[in-house]
N, C-alpha and C positions, 0 to 999 in steps of 0.2 A: 504494500500500500504506500502510495506516495503522498506526501503532504503538499500543501499549497506552496510552501517555500521551496521544496525540492523540484517542483514541476519546471520552473524556468531553467534550473540547472540542468535537468535532463534534456530539455529542448535545446539548450545551448550545446550540450555535449553531442547530441544527435546531429545538429547542424555542423559542428566541427568535424565529425566523422565523415559526413557526406562530402564536405569540402575537401577533406584530406584524400578521400577516395578519388574525387574528380581530378585533383591535381596530380595524382599518381598514375592516372590512366594514360597509356601511350597511344598515340595515333600511328597507325601503320599505313604507309603509302602503298599504292597498288603495285605489287611486285612484277606484274606482267608488262607494265609500261616501260619501254626501253628509252633510256636517256642517253644522248650522245655524249661520250666522255670528252672532257675538255681537251685531252691529248689528240683527239680526232678532229677537233675544230681547226680549221685552217687559218683563220684570221682573228684579229683582236676585235672584240665587241664592246662597245660602250653600253653599259647596262643601267647607268643612272647618272643624272646631272643635277646638281644643285647650284644655286647662285645666291650671292649676298652682296651687299655694298650699296653704292649709290650711282646715279647717272654718270656715265662715262668713266666709271672706275669700279666695275663689277669683278668680284672674285668668283671663280668657278671651282666646284669640287666634282671630279669626274671619277666614276667607278668603271674599271675595265676588267674584262675576263679575257684571257688570252692563253694560247698554247705555248707559253715560254718554256724553253728547254735549257736555257743558258745563253751565253753570248752568241751562239750560233743561230738562235732563233728567239727573238724577244720583241716586245712592243717598245719601240724607240721614241714614240711621241704620241700625244693627242693634240688635236687642234680645233680651233673654232673659225668658221668662215661664214660669210653671208650669202644671200641668194645670188648675188652677182659673181660669186666665186672668189671674192677678195679674202685673203688670209688675214684674220683679225688677231689671232693669238696662237702660238704653238708652245706647248709645254714639253721640253726635251726630257726624256727619262734616261738616267745615267747607268742603269743596270737592269738585268732581267729580274723577273718576279716569279721564279720557279716555285718557291714555297709560300708565296703570298698571293693566292688566287681566290676570288677576284681581289684586285688591289685598288686603292683610292689615292689619288694625288690631286692637289689643288694648284691653282695658278691664277694669274691676273697681275695687274688690273687689265680689264678689257674695256676699251673705249667705245661703248655702244649705249643707245637709249634702251629703256626697259622694254619697249615694244618692238625692238629690232629682231626680225626673224633670223636665226642663225642655225648652223649645223655643227654638231660636235662628233668627231670621228677619231679613231685610233689607227695607227700605222705600225706594221710589222717591218723589222729591219730588212728582211729579204723578200717577203711576200707582198709588201705594200698594203694598200687599202683593200677592203672587201667585206669587212664584218658589219655588224649592226651599227648604225649611227643614230644619233638623236637629233630631233628637230624641235625648235620651239623658241621661246623668248623668256627673258627674266620675268616679265609680268605674268605670262600664261603658263610657264613651266615647260617641261620637255617630255616628248614621247618618242618611242622608236619609229624610225622611218626607213623606207627602202632607198637604197642608193640609186640615183638617177644617172644614166649615162652622160658623161661630160660635166656633171656637177662638181665643181671644185677641181677640175682637171688642170694639170700643170702646177699645182701647189707643192707636189712632192719634191720638186727641185729648188724651191725657194728657201732662203735662210729664215730662221736659224736651222742648222743641221746638227745632228749628234756627232760627237767627236770620239766615238768608240763605245766600249761597254766595260764597266768596272768589274762586273761578275755576273 
């Protein structure tokens, strides 16, 4: 028999046990769905872009997933360019990211207005461009986009260029 004073205690204990059980339950992903291993991916993919700062001086934080294997194959930069194909910013990466995937690097300042439409893409030292790029603006955010033939062509040869690979 429970007393009136012990009833809230029992309810609290029961609620605690239910929450504890819910927190310890594991979610199992569908084991039949095949996921392409990063090592089979051929290009660097920009998977997220964040920005902060003010007009004409924005900082960008870019997350890249790439099949880096060392200095023989690595993402050597990410860049921002506009719809006209003008290079606005390039962040040179000084080393491979074999054990840090995906990796995040920041860069800036980038001299654009909040509503300027830009593209953010990554480059592999030997394979070039070809992965997922992001399209958007500081004001509206960024979403994955398909590469359009000729978009940003010729930028690969422009400075700045990487000067090797540290590791």
